[in-house]
C-alpha positions in Angstrom: 52.4 97.4 120.1 49.8 94.7 119.9 50.6 91.5 121.5 50.4 89.7 118.0 52.9 92.1 116.8 55.3 91.5 119.6 55.1 87.7 118.8 55.8 88.4 115.3 58.7 90.6 116.0 60.2 88.0 118.4 59.9 85.2 116.0 61.0 87.1 112.7 64.3 85.3 112.5 62.4 81.8 112.5 59.9 83.1 109.9 63.1 84.1 107.6 64.9 80.8 108.5 61.7 78.9 107.2 61.7 80.8 103.9 65.6 80.1 103.5 65.1 76.3 104.3 66.0 74.1 101.4 62.6 72.6 101.3 60.8 76.1 100.7 63.6 77.2 98.4 63.1 73.9 96.4 59.5 74.8 95.9 60.4 78.1 94.7 63.0 76.7 92.3 60.6 74.1 91.2 62.6 71.1 92.2 62.3 68.6 95.2 62.7 65.0 95.0 59.8 62.6 94.7 60.5 61.1 98.2 60.6 64.5 99.8 57.1 65.4 98.4 55.6 62.1 99.4 56.9 62.5 103.0 55.8 66.0 103.2 52.3 65.0 102.1 52.1 62.1 104.4 53.0 64.0 107.4 51.2 67.2 106.7 47.9 65.3 106.2 48.1 63.8 109.5 49.6 67.0 111.1 46.5 68.9 109.9 44.2 66.2 111.3 45.6 67.3 114.6 45.0 70.9 113.8 41.6 70.3 113.0 41.2 68.5 116.3 42.9 71.3 118.3 40.6 74.0 116.8 37.6 71.7 117.4 38.5 71.6 121.2 38.9 75.4 120.9 35.4 75.7 119.5 34.0 73.6 122.3 35.6 76.0 124.8 34.1 79.2 123.2 31.3 81.0 125.0 30.0 83.0 122.0 28.9 82.1 118.6 31.3 84.6 117.0 34.2 82.8 118.4 32.7 79.3 117.5 32.3 80.6 113.9 36.0 81.6 113.9 37.0 78.0 114.6 34.4 76.5 112.5 35.6 78.6 109.5 39.2 77.4 110.1 38.3 73.9 110.3 36.3 74.0 107.1 39.1 75.7 105.2 41.5 72.8 106.2 38.9 70.1 105.4 37.7 71.5 102.1 40.5 73.9 100.6 44.0 72.8 102.0 43.7 69.7 100.0 44.6 71.5 97.0 48.2 72.4 97.6 48.6 68.8 98.7 47.3 67.6 95.2 49.9 69.9 93.5 52.6 68.1 95.2 51.1 64.6 94.7 50.8 65.4 90.9 54.4 66.3 90.7 55.4 63.3 92.7 53.2 61.1 90.3 51.2 59.6 93.1 47.6 59.6 94.1 46.5 61.8 97.1 44.5 58.9 98.6 47.6 56.9 98.6 49.3 59.0 101.0 46.8 59.2 103.9 46.7 57.1 107.1 50.5 56.9 107.8 52.0 57.0 111.2 53.4 60.3 112.3 57.2 60.9 112.1 58.9 62.0 115.3 58.9 65.8 114.5 55.4 65.8 113.3 54.2 63.6 116.2 55.8 66.1 118.6 54.2 69.0 116.8 50.6 67.2 116.9 50.9 66.4 120.4 52.0 70.1 121.2 48.8 71.4 119.7 46.6 68.9 121.3 48.0 69.0 124.8 47.8 72.7 124.7 44.2 72.5 123.5 43.1 70.2 126.3 44.9 71.9 129.1 44.7 75.4 128.0 42.3 78.3 127.4 41.4 80.1 123.9 44.5 82.1 124.2 46.6 79.1 124.5 44.9 77.4 121.6 45.2 80.2 119.3 48.9 80.8 120.2 49.8 77.2 119.4 47.9 76.9 116.2 49.0 80.2 114.9 52.6 79.6 113.7 51.3 77.3 110.9 49.0 79.5 108.9 51.3 82.7 109.7 54.6 81.1 108.4 52.8 79.7 105.3 51.4 83.0 104.4 54.9 84.6 104.8 56.7 82.0 102.8 54.1 82.0 100.1 53.9 85.7 99.7 57.8 85.9 99.5 57.8 83.0 96.9 55.4 84.9 94.7 57.5 88.1 95.1 60.9 86.6 94.5 60.2 83.8 92.0 57.1 85.2 90.1 55.9 81.7 89.2 53.9 81.4 86.1 51.2 78.6 85.8 53.9 76.4 84.2 55.8 76.2 87.2 55.8 72.7 88.9 54.6 74.2 92.3 52.4 77.0 91.1 49.2 75.5 92.8 51.1 75.4 96.1 52.8 78.7 95.9 49.7 80.6 94.8 47.5 78.9 97.3 49.4 80.3 100.1 51.0 83.4 98.7 48.0 85.0 96.8 45.6 85.3 99.6 43.2 88.4 99.4 42.9 88.4 103.2 45.1 86.6 105.7 43.3 83.6 106.8 44.4 83.9 110.3 43.6 87.6 110.9 40.6 86.7 112.9 42.8 84.6 115.3 45.1 87.5 115.6 42.4 90.0 116.4 40.9 87.6 119.0 44.4 86.9 120.6 45.1 90.7 120.9 41.6 91.2 122.4 42.3 88.6 125.0 45.8 90.0 125.7 44.3 93.3 126.9 43.0 91.6 130.0 45.3 88.6 130.2 47.7 88.1 133.2 51.5 88.2 132.8 51.5 84.4 133.4 48.9 83.9 130.5 50.9 86.1 128.2 54.3 84.4 129.0 52.6 81.0 128.4 51.0 82.1 125.0 54.4 83.4 123.8 56.0 80.1 124.7 53.4 78.1 122.8 53.8 80.3 119.8 57.8 80.3 119.9 57.5 76.4 120.2 55.4 76.1 117.3 57.6 78.4 115.1 60.6 76.3 115.8 58.5 73.0 115.0 57.4 74.5 111.7 61.1 74.9 110.7 61.8 71.3 112.0 58.8 70.1 110.1 60.4 71.4 106.7 63.7 70.1 107.7 62.0 66.6 108.3 60.4 66.7 104.9 63.6 67.6 103.1 65.7 65.0 105.0 62.7 62.4 104.7 63.3 61.7 108.5 61.4 59.1 110.1 61.6 56.7 113.1 64.7 54.5 112.9 62.6 51.4 112.6 59.8 52.6 110.4 58.4 49.9 108.3 61.1 47.5 109.1 64.0 49.9 108.6 67.3 49.4 110.6 69.2 52.3 111.8 72.5 53.0 110.3 75.5 51.5 112.2 78.7 53.3 112.7 81.7 51.7 111.4 83.9 50.1 114.2 
């Protein structure tokens, strides 16, 4: 069994839980609150900036142009293509995409971003791939299941989001899987354990990110808010 297959098998219950989360189910059923959509886009925009930076660090650590191209292509996809599902959610929320950029990261999103960036700065290519792999892999999984189980037509409110992630002709993270499997063949046991830990942490953070969006979770004092006080 390939190393990536072992990772996927170990995280299968996390992939399933992400699909079953009410945020993803809300996308499938075509109903999420405006505040949930706005919070998701705000946080995902900044999270993806961190993803770009982590992959850029990976590109700087490459020793072959083939590997450089892999990271370059991934960065270009985020910059030029992954804005489309954001626009779909913004249209449904009735807000402009430009209005939702430049906001501080909420606790979960900040933790996820720092997880990727710390791993990228401190680790090797295997570490970087493992830490940045959960996002595209889980989105591919939930997107494909949404297409299969809801069969949305173009009139569906979130057709753009679902079709973007669920109707990929070729999984966009396949090159990363192949590279990680190639590196795993000569990796030490310590490296393999470390890569697995990064991947599993990322899968858990993906679930927490959906939960954060659904509950509109933020810092207790964000924008002058006051935390709720328990009744005495």
